[in-house]
C-alpha positions as CSV (number, residue, x, y, z in Angstrom):
1,X,-89.5,78.0,-3.1
2,X,-85.9,76.6,-3.1
3,X,-84.2,75.6,-6.3
4,X,-84.4,71.9,-5.3
5,X,-88.1,72.1,-4.5
6,X,-88.7,73.8,-7.8
7,X,-86.8,71.1,-9.7
8,X,-88.7,68.3,-7.9
9,X,-92.0,70.0,-8.5
10,X,-91.4,69.9,-12.3
11,X,-90.7,66.1,-12.4
12,X,-93.8,64.1,-13.4
13,X,-95.2,61.7,-10.8
14,X,-94.1,58.3,-12.1
15,X,-90.6,59.4,-12.8
16,X,-90.3,61.1,-9.4
17,X,-91.7,58.1,-7.7
18,X,-89.1,55.7,-9.0
19,X,-86.3,58.2,-8.2
20,X,-87.6,58.3,-4.6
21,X,-87.7,54.5,-4.4
22,X,-84.1,54.2,-5.6
23,X,-83.0,56.9,-3.3
24,X,-84.6,55.2,-0.3
25,X,-83.0,51.9,-1.2
26,X,-79.6,53.6,-1.4
27,X,-80.2,55.2,2.0
28,X,-80.8,51.6,3.3
29,X,-77.6,50.6,1.7
30,X,-75.7,53.5,3.2
31,X,-76.8,53.1,6.7
32,X,-77.2,49.3,7.0
33,X,-74.5,48.3,4.5
34,X,-76.0,44.9,3.5
35,X,-73.9,42.4,1.4
36,X,-74.3,43.7,-2.1
37,X,-74.0,40.3,-3.8
38,X,-77.3,39.3,-2.2
39,X,-79.1,41.8,-4.4
40,X,-77.2,41.9,-7.7
41,X,-78.3,40.3,-10.9
42,X,-76.5,37.0,-11.3
43,X,-78.1,34.8,-14.0
44,X,-76.8,31.6,-12.5
45,X,-78.2,32.3,-9.1
46,X,-81.5,33.2,-10.6
47,X,-81.8,30.1,-12.7
48,X,-80.2,27.4,-10.5
49,X,-80.9,28.9,-7.1
50,X,-84.4,30.3,-7.9
51,X,-83.4,33.7,-6.5
52,X,-86.0,35.5,-8.7
53,X,-86.2,38.5,-6.4
54,X,-82.9,39.6,-8.1
55,X,-85.0,40.7,-11.1
56,X,-86.2,43.6,-9.0
57,X,-83.5,44.3,-6.5
58,X,-80.8,44.5,-9.1
59,X,-82.5,47.5,-10.7
60,X,-83.2,49.3,-7.5
61,X,-79.7,48.9,-5.8
62,X,-76.7,50.9,-6.8
63,X,-73.0,50.5,-6.2
64,X,-72.0,54.0,-5.1
65,X,-73.2,57.6,-4.6
66,X,-71.9,58.5,-8.0
67,X,-73.6,55.5,-9.6
68,X,-77.0,56.4,-8.3
69,X,-76.4,60.1,-8.9
70,X,-75.6,59.5,-12.6
71,X,-78.6,57.1,-13.0
72,X,-81.1,59.4,-11.3
73,X,-80.1,62.4,-13.2
74,X,-80.5,60.4,-16.4
75,X,-83.8,59.1,-15.2
76,X,-85.0,62.7,-14.5
77,X,-84.1,63.9,-17.9
78,X,-85.2,61.0,-20.0
79,X,-88.2,59.9,-17.8
80,X,-89.6,63.4,-17.5
81,X,-89.6,63.9,-21.3
82,X,-91.2,60.6,-22.0
83,X,-93.8,60.8,-19.2
84,X,-95.0,64.1,-20.6
85,X,-95.6,62.4,-23.9
86,X,-97.4,59.2,-22.7
87,X,-98.9,60.1,-19.3
88,X,-98.1,59.0,-15.8
89,X,-100.1,55.7,-15.8
90,X,-98.4,54.5,-19.0
91,X,-95.1,55.6,-17.6
92,X,-95.6,53.7,-14.3
93,X,-96.5,50.4,-16.1
94,X,-93.6,50.9,-18.5
95,X,-91.2,51.2,-15.6
96,X,-92.7,48.4,-13.5
97,X,-92.7,45.9,-16.5
98,X,-89.3,47.3,-17.7
99,X,-87.6,46.3,-14.4
100,X,-88.8,42.7,-14.8
101,X,-88.4,42.4,-18.6
102,X,-84.9,43.8,-18.9
103,X,-83.7,41.5,-16.1
104,X,-85.5,38.6,-17.8
105,X,-83.9,39.1,-21.2
106,X,-80.5,39.7,-19.5
107,X,-80.8,36.3,-17.9
108,X,-82.1,34.6,-21.0
109,X,-79.2,35.9,-23.2
110,X,-76.7,34.9,-20.6
111,X,-78.2,31.4,-20.4
112,X,-78.4,31.1,-24.2
113,X,-74.8,31.9,-24.7
114,X,-73.8,29.4,-22.0
115,X,-75.7,26.4,-23.4
116,X,-74.9,27.2,-27.1
117,X,-71.2,28.1,-27.0
118,X,-70.2,27.5,-23.4
119,X,-69.6,31.1,-22.6
120,X,-69.9,31.1,-18.8
121,X,-68.7,34.7,-17.9
122,X,-72.2,36.3,-18.1
123,X,-73.8,33.5,-16.1
124,X,-71.4,34.3,-13.2
125,X,-71.3,38.1,-13.6
126,X,-72.9,40.3,-11.0
127,X,-74.6,43.6,-12.2
128,X,-76.6,46.2,-10.4
129,X,-78.3,49.5,-11.3
130,X,-81.2,51.2,-13.0
131,X,-79.4,51.9,-16.2
132,X,-81.0,49.0,-18.1
133,X,-84.4,50.5,-17.6
134,X,-83.0,53.9,-18.5
135,X,-81.9,52.6,-21.9
136,X,-85.4,51.1,-22.4
137,X,-86.9,54.6,-21.6
138,X,-84.4,56.2,-23.9
139,X,-85.5,54.1,-26.8
140,X,-89.1,54.9,-26.3
141,X,-88.4,58.6,-25.9
142,X,-86.2,58.7,-29.0
143,X,-89.0,57.0,-31.1
144,X,-91.6,59.5,-29.9
145,X,-89.4,62.5,-30.3
146,X,-90.1,64.9,-33.1
147,X,-86.3,65.5,-33.6
148,X,-84.9,63.6,-36.5
149,X,-81.3,63.7,-35.4
150,X,-79.3,64.1,-32.1
151,X,-75.8,64.9,-31.3
152,X,-73.7,62.3,-29.3
153,X,-71.4,64.2,-27.0
154,X,-71.1,67.0,-29.5
155,X,-69.0,65.2,-32.1
156,X,-71.3,63.0,-34.2
157,X,-74.9,63.3,-35.3
158,X,-77.1,60.2,-35.5
159,X,-80.8,59.6,-36.1
160,X,-83.0,59.9,-33.0
161,X,-83.9,56.2,-33.2
162,X,-80.2,55.3,-33.4
163,X,-79.2,57.5,-30.5
164,X,-79.5,54.8,-27.7
165,X,-77.4,52.4,-29.8
166,X,-74.8,55.1,-30.3
167,X,-74.7,55.7,-26.5
168,X,-74.4,51.9,-25.9
169,X,-71.3,51.7,-28.1
170,X,-69.6,54.9,-27.2
171,X,-70.1,54.5,-23.4
172,X,-68.7,51.0,-23.6
173,X,-65.5,52.5,-25.0
174,X,-65.4,55.3,-22.5
175,X,-66.2,53.1,-19.5
176,X,-65.4,49.5,-20.4
177,X,-66.4,48.2,-16.9
178,X,-70.1,49.0,-17.3
179,X,-72.6,46.2,-18.0
180,X,-72.9,46.1,-21.8
181,X,-75.5,43.3,-21.7
182,X,-77.5,45.2,-19.1
183,X,-77.8,48.2,-21.3
184,X,-78.4,46.1,-24.4
185,X,-81.2,44.4,-22.7
186,X,-82.9,47.7,-22.0
187,X,-82.5,48.7,-25.7
188,X,-84.0,45.4,-26.9
189,X,-87.0,45.7,-24.5
190,X,-87.6,49.3,-25.5
191,X,-87.4,48.4,-29.2
192,X,-89.8,45.5,-28.8
193,X,-92.2,47.7,-26.8
194,X,-92.1,50.5,-29.3
195,X,-93.0,48.1,-32.1
196,X,-95.8,46.4,-30.3
197,X,-94.1,43.1,-29.7
198,X,-94.8,43.3,-26.0
199,X,-98.4,44.6,-26.0
200,X,-99.5,41.5,-24.1
201,X,-97.7,42.9,-21.0
202,X,-98.9,46.5,-21.3
203,X,-102.4,47.9,-20.8
204,X,-104.1,49.4,-23.9
205,X,-104.6,53.1,-24.3
206,X,-108.3,52.6,-23.8
207,X,-107.8,50.9,-20.5
208,X,-105.5,53.6,-19.3
209,X,-107.9,56.3,-20.3
210,X,-110.7,54.5,-18.4
211,X,-108.4,54.1,-15.4
212,X,-108.0,57.9,-15.2
213,X,-111.7,58.1,-14.5
214,X,-111.7,55.6,-11.6
215,X,-112.5,57.0,-8.2
216,X,-110.1,54.4,-6.6
217,X,-107.2,56.3,-8.2
218,X,-108.5,59.7,-7.1
219,X,-105.6,60.4,-4.7
220,X,-103.1,59.7,-7.5
221,X,-105.0,61.6,-10.1
222,X,-105.2,64.7,-8.0
223,X,-101.4,65.0,-7.5
224,X,-100.0,68.2,-9.2
225,X,-97.3,66.2,-10.9
226,X,-99.7,63.6,-12.4
227,X,-99.7,63.8,-16.3
228,X,-102.9,62.6,-18.1
229,X,-102.6,60.5,-21.2
230,X,-102.8,62.6,-24.4
231,X,-106.1,62.4,-26.3
232,X,-104.2,60.8,-29.2
233,X,-103.0,58.1,-27.0
234,X,-99.5,57.1,-25.9
235,X,-98.1,56.3,-29.3
236,X,-96.5,53.2,-28.0
237,X,-96.9,49.7,-29.4
238,X,-98.8,50.8,-32.5
239,X,-96.4,49.7,-35.2
240,X,-97.3,46.4,-36.8
241,X,-94.8,46.2,-39.7
242,X,-93.7,42.7,-38.5
243,X,-90.2,41.5,-38.1
244,X,-89.2,42.5,-41.6
245,X,-90.1,46.1,-41.0
246,X,-88.4,46.1,-37.6
247,X,-85.1,44.7,-39.1
248,X,-85.2,47.1,-42.0
249,X,-85.6,50.1,-39.7
250,X,-82.8,49.0,-37.4
251,X,-80.6,48.1,-40.4
252,X,-81.1,51.5,-41.9
253,X,-80.3,53.2,-38.6
254,X,-77.1,51.2,-38.2
255,X,-76.0,52.1,-41.7
256,X,-76.6,55.8,-41.0
257,X,-74.7,55.5,-37.8
258,X,-71.7,53.8,-39.5
259,X,-71.7,56.5,-42.1
260,X,-71.6,59.3,-39.5
261,X,-68.8,57.5,-37.6
262,X,-66.8,57.2,-40.8
263,X,-67.2,60.9,-41.6
264,X,-66.1,61.7,-38.0
265,X,-63.0,59.6,-38.4
266,X,-62.2,61.3,-41.7
267,X,-62.4,64.7,-40.0
268,X,-60.3,63.5,-37.1
269,X,-57.6,62.1,-39.4
270,X,-57.5,64.7,-42.3
271,X,-59.2,67.7,-40.7
272,X,-61.6,70.0,-42.4
273,X,-60.0,73.4,-42.0
274,X,-59.9,75.9,-39.2
275,X,-62.9,77.8,-40.4
276,X,-65.1,74.7,-40.4
277,X,-64.4,73.8,-36.8
278,X,-66.0,76.7,-35.0
279,X,-69.3,74.9,-34.4
280,X,-67.8,71.8,-32.8
281,X,-68.5,71.7,-29.0
282,X,-67.1,68.6,-27.4
283,X,-68.7,69.3,-24.0
284,X,-68.2,67.0,-21.0
285,X,-69.5,63.6,-20.4
286,X,-71.3,64.8,-17.3
287,X,-73.3,67.4,-19.3
288,X,-74.4,64.8,-21.9
289,X,-75.0,61.8,-19.6
290,X,-75.7,63.1,-16.2
291,X,-72.6,61.9,-14.5
292,X,-68.8,61.8,-15.1
293,X,-66.4,59.3,-16.5
294,X,-65.0,58.3,-13.2
295,X,-68.1,56.3,-12.4
296,X,-67.9,52.5,-12.6
297,X,-71.4,51.4,-13.5
298,X,-72.8,48.0,-13.2
299,X,-70.2,45.4,-12.3
300,X,-67.0,44.6,-10.5
301,X,-67.9,46.1,-7.1
302,X,-65.7,45.4,-4.1
303,X,-67.0,42.6,-1.9
304,X,-68.7,40.6,-4.5
305,X,-67.9,36.9,-4.3
306,X,-65.5,35.3,-6.8
307,X,-66.7,32.7,-9.2
308,X,-64.8,30.1,-7.2
309,X,-66.6,31.1,-4.0
310,X,-70.0,30.9,-5.8
311,X,-69.2,27.4,-7.2
312,X,-68.3,26.3,-3.7
313,X,-71.6,27.6,-2.4
314,X,-73.5,25.7,-5.1
315,X,-71.8,22.4,-4.5
């Protein structure tokens, strides 16, 4: 068995399936070269032109080979870990609903900022890529992980639950052209799903367990990469602390993150002695995130229409 075949064989079914779908879509982009701005997420075109298909296409299309490469490697790492904890059926529903919900909240926030303070930029902005859903999966994986802390690129430790937020901020500094709102939308959906606020959209553990017994799904269930749901359940959406508990947990995580950042800045400015620095391993962005810092992520692709052109189209 080749190294590639061995790697693919170790990826759980739902994660592998979405990777294949995104790859097929990119092959269509590569050979057909369709106009990218027909498939991107643009809140104004969704709201005022009723182009709701963008909720799906914007997550499946990518802007370059490096863009999809980075996203698929991240999907493989985060998705595989999460799917082994919750099962393939729960993972599939999480991804399918995640694509729609992250796009929906992205559109809602853009519209809300426009009607409240007149901020028009996000309404006209085009974004594309699977990274919003990746951030959603990262939140769920971090909440289910037994690890209490994680290292962000080797120079600061944060709590596992704060890890996606730390990536959101740090990646924005490293690559300012990426879609901050797209990633934030994924974090918000992942947080709400983890706390049970979106249970109305997702099947219960009991339903998923019964589905694994259905003969109509026999072909799927027999796949070697299919992961059954754990006996204890998925662990998702069980928390019922209410909004106060949610805000308290997020607030505590933010406070810990700020504390770690301050300690890091202190070390950077004043140092901590040569003997204390032997354990610092900066590493590369590619090793930590599955890509490199030359990738432009979700917006500003060549060939997208300008705002003036869009306005002319709508008038």
